[in-house]
N, CA, C and O of each residue as an XYZ file, in Angstrom:
276
protein
N      -7.808    -21.189    -16.978
C      -8.207    -20.694    -15.682
C      -7.020    -20.104    -14.930
O      -7.170    -19.058    -14.298
N      -5.845    -20.735    -14.972
C      -4.662    -20.219    -14.288
C      -4.271    -18.847    -14.802
O      -3.890    -17.980    -14.015
N      -4.356    -18.635    -16.095
C      -4.021    -17.327    -16.659
C      -4.940    -16.268    -16.072
O      -4.486    -15.186    -15.702
N      -6.202    -16.568    -15.986
C      -7.170    -15.634    -15.432
C      -6.836    -15.329    -13.974
O      -6.937    -14.181    -13.539
N      -6.447    -16.332    -13.236
C      -6.086    -16.147    -11.830
C      -4.852    -15.249    -11.712
O      -4.804    -14.369    -10.852
N      -3.867    -15.468    -12.565
C      -2.670    -14.646    -12.570
C      -3.016    -13.199    -12.909
O      -2.490    -12.271    -12.295
N      -3.894    -13.011    -13.880
C      -4.323    -11.653    -14.235
C      -4.980    -10.961    -13.049
O      -4.734     -9.782    -12.795
N      -5.814    -11.697    -12.326
C      -6.483    -11.116    -11.154
C      -5.477    -10.765    -10.068
O      -5.601     -9.731     -9.412
N      -4.482    -11.625     -9.880
C      -3.433    -11.337     -8.912
C      -2.684    -10.061     -9.290
O      -2.448     -9.202     -8.440
N      -2.314     -9.938    -10.551
C      -1.585     -8.756    -11.008
C      -2.415     -7.486    -10.824
O      -1.879     -6.443    -10.452
N      -3.723     -7.571    -11.085
C      -4.597     -6.416    -10.877
C      -4.647     -6.028     -9.403
O      -4.607     -4.847     -9.059
N      -4.736     -7.031     -8.542
C      -4.774     -6.770     -7.106
C      -3.466     -6.143     -6.644
O      -3.477     -5.181     -5.876
N      -2.352     -6.673     -7.098
C      -1.050     -6.134     -6.718
C      -0.913     -4.683     -7.177
O      -0.414     -3.838     -6.433
N      -1.348     -4.401     -8.383
C      -1.312     -3.025     -8.892
C      -2.186     -2.114     -8.040
O      -1.779     -1.001     -7.706
N      -3.376     -2.572     -7.689
C      -4.280     -1.772     -6.865
C      -3.685     -1.514     -5.479
O      -3.820     -0.415     -4.942
N      -3.034     -2.512     -4.906
C      -2.407     -2.345     -3.591
C      -1.284     -1.313     -3.686
O      -1.164     -0.438     -2.828
N      -0.471     -1.417     -4.726
C       0.610     -0.440     -4.915
C       0.062      0.980     -5.089
O       0.563      1.926     -4.481
N      -0.952      1.114     -5.913
C      -1.525      2.436     -6.164
C      -2.110      3.038     -4.894
O      -1.907      4.220     -4.617
N      -2.826      2.243     -4.129
C      -3.411      2.738     -2.889
C      -2.327      3.104     -1.884
O      -2.428      4.122     -1.199
N      -1.296      2.281     -1.797
C      -0.185      2.557     -0.886
C       0.488      3.885     -1.243
O       0.773      4.694     -0.360
N       0.738      4.106     -2.518
C       1.357      5.352     -2.961
C       0.442      6.551     -2.703
O       0.918      7.622     -2.325
N      -0.857      6.379     -2.904
C      -1.814      7.463     -2.641
C      -1.823      7.815     -1.159
O      -1.888      8.988     -0.792
N      -1.758      6.810     -0.323
C      -1.724      7.041      1.123
C      -0.460      7.798      1.498
O      -0.515      8.759      2.265
N       0.683      7.371      0.960
C       1.943      8.041      1.264
C       1.921      9.507      0.842
O       2.370     10.376      1.589
N       1.406      9.779     -0.339
C       1.369     11.171     -0.797
C       0.386     11.994      0.023
O       0.646     13.163      0.308
N      -0.735     11.399      0.405
C      -1.690     12.105      1.257
C      -1.105     12.417      2.621
O      -1.320     13.502      3.161
N      -0.369     11.472      3.176
C       0.269     11.691      4.475
C       1.331     12.783      4.378
O       1.454     13.623      5.269
N       2.090     12.763      3.294
C       3.129     13.782      3.114
C       2.505     15.174      3.013
O       3.022     16.139      3.576
N       1.398     15.264      2.294
C       0.702     16.541      2.169
C       0.218     17.022      3.537
O       0.361     18.196      3.877
N      -0.348     16.118      4.306
C      -0.839     16.487      5.633
C       0.304     16.885      6.566
O       0.144     17.764      7.414
N       1.456     16.233      6.406
C       2.628     16.600      7.214
C       3.039     18.032      6.938
O       3.308     18.799      7.862
N       3.086     18.391      5.664
C       3.500     19.753      5.305
C       2.494     20.792      5.795
O       2.851     21.947      6.025
N       1.248     20.383      5.953
C       0.208     21.274      6.463
C       0.142     21.268      7.992
O      -0.663     21.987      8.584
N       0.986     20.459      8.626
C       1.004     20.394     10.083
C      -0.198     19.684     10.686
O      -0.626     20.014     11.792
N      -0.739     18.719      9.973
C      -1.950     18.033     10.424
C      -1.684     16.590     10.870
O      -2.516     15.705     10.669
N      -0.516     16.368     11.475
C      -0.166     14.994     11.846
C      -0.903     14.496     13.085
O      -0.881     13.298     13.367
N      -1.539     15.365     13.810
C      -2.269     14.931     15.006
C      -3.765     14.781     14.763
O      -4.533     14.571     15.703
N      -4.176     14.887     13.515
C      -5.593     14.764     13.199
C      -6.008     13.301     13.120
O      -5.171     12.419     12.931
N      -7.285     13.054     13.263
C      -7.826     11.697     13.155
C      -7.609     11.163     11.746
O      -7.284      9.989     11.572
N      -7.782     12.002     10.754
C      -7.601     11.580      9.366
C      -6.177     11.086      9.132
O      -5.966     10.058      8.490
N      -5.213     11.820      9.653
C      -3.815     11.407      9.494
C      -3.567     10.071     10.191
O      -2.883      9.204      9.646
N      -4.110      9.905     11.367
C      -3.937      8.658     12.109
C      -4.586      7.483     11.371
O      -4.054      6.373     11.372
N      -5.726      7.731     10.747
C      -6.370      6.686      9.950
C      -5.518      6.318      8.740
O      -5.399      5.146      8.382
N      -4.930      7.330      8.120
C      -4.056      7.076      6.973
C      -2.825      6.281      7.407
O      -2.373      5.391      6.686
N      -2.292      6.597      8.568
C      -1.147      5.861      9.096
C      -1.502      4.390      9.312
O      -0.709      3.499      9.007
N      -2.676      4.152      9.829
C      -3.147      2.792     10.045
C      -3.287      2.044      8.715
O      -2.866      0.894      8.591
N      -3.876      2.705      7.736
C      -4.034      2.088      6.411
C      -2.680      1.834      5.759
O      -2.489      0.816      5.095
N      -1.736      2.764      5.951
C      -0.388      2.592      5.406
C       0.242      1.323      5.969
O       0.822      0.533      5.224
N       0.131      1.127      7.266
C       0.709     -0.061      7.884
C       0.049     -1.332      7.370
O       0.724     -2.340      7.160
N      -1.254     -1.296      7.168
C      -1.956     -2.459      6.645
C      -1.452     -2.808      5.238
O      -1.182     -3.972      4.943
N      -1.327     -1.793      4.377
C      -0.847     -2.043      3.026
C       0.618     -2.462      3.020
O       1.023     -3.261      2.175
N       1.414     -1.943      3.940
C       2.802     -2.386      4.065
C       2.854     -3.869      4.403
O       3.675     -4.612      3.863
N       1.976     -4.290      5.296
C       1.927     -5.708      5.671
C       1.546     -6.589      4.490
O       2.113     -7.666      4.306
N       0.598     -6.140      3.702
C       0.192     -6.908      2.514
C       1.379     -7.042      1.563
O       1.671     -8.139      1.086
N       2.059     -5.937      1.288
C       3.205     -5.975      0.388
C       4.332     -6.822      0.962
O       5.046     -7.491      0.214
N       4.497     -6.801      2.263
C       5.521     -7.636      2.907
C       5.209     -9.120      2.742
O       6.112     -9.925      2.513
N       3.946     -9.476      2.855
C       3.558    -10.872      2.637
C       3.869    -11.320      1.212
O       4.341    -12.436      0.996
N       3.604    -10.451      0.246
C       3.946    -10.777     -1.140
C       5.445    -11.043     -1.259
O       5.860    -11.969     -1.955
N       6.252    -10.235     -0.584
C       7.701    -10.420     -0.622
C       8.113    -11.736      0.033
O       8.927    -12.479     -0.516
N       7.555    -12.021      1.200
C       7.903    -13.236      1.934
C       7.667    -14.477      1.075
O       8.460    -15.418      1.106
N       6.597    -14.476      0.322
C       6.267    -15.629     -0.514
C       6.869    -15.549     -1.914
O       6.549    -16.360     -2.784
N       7.752    -14.554     -2.125
C       8.459    -14.458     -3.379
C       7.607    -14.041     -4.559
O       7.908    -14.386     -5.702
N       6.542    -13.297     -4.286
C       5.625    -12.902     -5.366
C       5.937    -11.524     -5.928
O       5.371    -11.127     -6.947
N       6.836    -10.788     -5.270
C       7.220     -9.456     -5.758
C       8.714     -9.281     -5.592
O       9.393    -10.115     -4.992
N       9.215     -8.185     -6.131
C      10.619     -7.850     -5.984
C      10.898     -7.404     -4.551
O       9.975     -7.000     -3.844
N      12.129     -7.470     -4.118
C      12.498     -7.137     -2.746
C      12.237     -5.680     -2.373
O      11.924     -5.400     -1.215
N      12.352     -4.759     -3.298
C      12.230     -3.335     -2.958
C      10.810     -2.789     -3.037
O      10.647     -1.575     -3.163
N       9.800     -3.602     -2.970
C       8.405     -3.182     -3.108
C       7.945     -2.260     -1.984
O       7.223     -1.299     -2.253
N       8.333     -2.514     -0.739
C       7.844     -1.722      0.397
C       8.827     -0.670      0.746
O       8.600      0.103      1.677
């Protein structure tokens, strides 16, 4: 059972990283297009902060490497 739990944790961590990177690239694209004042950009900024907080919690509890965020 513990192995299964660890596998699920690793999948979640990978998904959080992938989503965080997708958000960052989407925001960068919108910046280059001059769309930083749009609602979509603001929503992405909010999601970025949420995912940063999740990754920070993983760091605080020693579950990831220091340079994750």
